[in-house]
C-alpha positions in Angstrom: 29.6 -20.9 -13.0 29.7 -17.1 -13.1 32.2 -15.1 -11.2 30.9 -12.6 -8.6 30.9 -9.0 -9.7 33.7 -6.8 -8.5 32.8 -4.8 -5.4 32.6 -1.4 -7.2 30.4 -2.9 -9.9 28.1 -4.5 -7.3 27.7 -1.3 -5.4 26.9 0.6 -8.6 24.3 -2.0 -9.4 22.7 -1.7 -5.9 22.7 2.1 -6.3 21.0 1.8 -9.7 18.2 -0.5 -8.3 17.8 1.4 -5.0 15.1 3.9 -6.2 13.0 1.0 -7.5 13.3 -0.9 -4.2 12.5 2.2 -2.2 9.4 2.8 -4.3 8.3 -0.8 -3.9 8.6 -0.6 -0.1 6.8 2.7 -0.1 4.0 1.3 -2.1 3.8 -1.8 0.1 3.7 0.5 3.2 0.9 2.5 1.6 -1.1 -0.7 0.9 -0.7 -1.7 4.5 -1.8 1.6 5.8 -4.8 1.8 3.4 -5.9 -1.7 4.3 -6.5 -0.2 7.8 -9.2 2.0 6.2 -10.9 -1.2 4.8 -10.8 -2.9 8.2 -12.0 0.2 10.1 -14.9 1.2 7.8 -15.7 -1.1 5.0 -15.6 -4.5 6.8 -18.2 -3.6 9.4 -20.5 -1.9 6.9 -20.4 -4.8 4.5 -20.9 -7.4 7.2 -24.0 -5.6 8.5 -25.3 -5.1 5.0 -25.0 -8.8 4.3 -26.9 -9.7 7.5 -23.8 -10.9 9.4 -24.2 -8.6 12.3 -23.8 -11.5 14.8 -20.6 -12.4 13.1 -19.4 -8.8 13.3 -20.2 -8.8 17.0 -18.2 -12.0 17.5 -15.3 -10.5 15.5 -15.4 -7.3 17.6 -15.4 -9.5 20.8 -12.4 -11.4 19.5 -10.6 -8.3 18.1 -11.6 -5.3 20.2 -9.1 -3.1 18.4 -11.6 -2.8 15.5 -13.7 -0.5 17.8 -10.6 1.7 18.4 -10.0 1.9 14.6 -13.6 2.8 13.9 -13.6 5.5 16.6 -10.4 7.1 15.2 -11.1 6.9 11.5 -9.8 10.4 11.0 -6.4 9.2 12.3 -6.6 6.0 10.2 -7.2 8.0 7.1 -4.6 10.6 7.9 -1.9 7.9 8.3 -3.1 6.3 5.0 -3.0 9.6 3.2 0.5 10.3 4.6 1.7 6.9 3.5 0.2 7.4 0.0 1.9 10.8 -0.3 5.3 9.3 0.6 4.8 6.3 -1.7 3.6 8.6 -4.5 6.7 10.8 -4.1 9.0 7.8 -4.2 7.3 6.4 -7.3 7.5 9.8 -9.0 11.2 10.1 -8.3 11.9 6.6 -9.4 9.9 6.9 -12.7 12.9 8.2 -14.7 15.7 6.4 -12.9 17.8 4.4 -15.3 17.6 0.6 -15.4 20.7 -1.5 -15.9 21.9 -2.3 -19.4 22.1 -6.0 -18.7 18.8 -7.5 -20.2 18.0 -9.7 -17.2 18.5 -6.8 -14.7 16.6 -4.5 -17.0 13.6 -6.9 -16.9 13.9 -7.1 -13.1 14.0 -3.3 -12.9 10.9 -3.0 -15.1 9.1 -5.8 -13.2 9.9 -3.9 -9.9 8.4 -0.7 -11.4 5.2 -2.5 -12.5 4.8 -4.1 -9.0 5.3 -0.8 -7.3 2.8 1.0 -9.5 0.2 -1.9 -9.1 0.6 -1.8 -5.3 0.2 2.0 -5.3 -2.9 1.8 -7.4 -4.4 -0.9 -5.1 -3.6 1.4 -2.1 -5.4 4.4 -3.7 -8.4 2.3 -4.5 -8.5 0.8 -1.0 -8.3 4.3 0.6 -11.0 5.7 -1.7 -13.3 2.7 -1.0 -12.8 3.2 2.7 -13.4 6.9 2.5 -16.7 6.3 0.6 -17.9 3.9 3.4 -16.6 6.1 6.2 -17.6 9.6 5.1 -19.8 9.7 2.0 -22.4 6.9 2.7 -23.1 8.0 6.3 -23.7 11.6 5.1 -26.2 10.4 2.5 -28.2 8.4 5.0 
């Protein structure tokens, strides 16, 4: 059984992992905000394109907030862009933060960075997809 780390060592370890954890939470928040762009703009367009207009009508009846999101798509995209900017800043600052020397903790630190980057990329893709459906495709038609 291993002994717990002394308090000063544990706080140093937490301080070392903090930038990675903040960037992970920032990326998760950006993904949550950018998923709103998918719900507001992509979901209705795809459902109507697939001939599921009646299903969309039933969904809007069950969840009337979808109408509110669609009517305020500028606000939805503004919040998503703000969340992406914050997450991008946190990721940028954490990119050169040192990982612990312990091999297991270094692997955890690296895994945390990969997850953060992956979530951020998914958020950017979701926001771009939503923007295409909300602003580009209606302008073409």
